[in-house]
C-alpha positions, 0 to 999 in steps of 0.5 A: 499500499502507497502513500498517496495523502498529498500533504504527506507526499508534499512533506516528503519532497519539500522537506525530507529530501531537501533535509537529506540534501543537506545533511549529504552536502554537510557531510562532504563539506566536513570532509573536505574540511578534514583533508585541509586540516591535515594537509595544510598542518592546522594541528600545529598551527592552531594549538588548542590553547586559547590564544586568539585568531587575529582575523579582524572580527572586533572591527566588523562586528564578529565575536572574537574566535580563539584556538579552543573553540577552533579546536572544539568545531573540528572535533565536532566535525570528526564526530558528525563524520565518524557517526555518518560513515559508522556501521558501513556508511549507515546514516550516510547511505540512508540520507544518499538513499533520499537525497537528490541533489546533495551539494 
């Protein structure tokens, strides 16, 4: 028996599939970030010691950024991508099976 309720079908097409696109796209972007972190030796350049990153943030109203925050976000990236790839890419494959336009 198939679901034909127009509201449910619209929700799947406009919300579920778009969420899958975004999840897969985010995963790919985070993989690129991990690769760049390693390739450019960012672990040595951004030690987890709380130093402020002088990126001009105060001048344009952004909050200051420090290396502890940078490393925490990198750790979140590692956790997210590991979770997506766990159990033979179970979560990634689920999202890929639904996605129609991952970026």
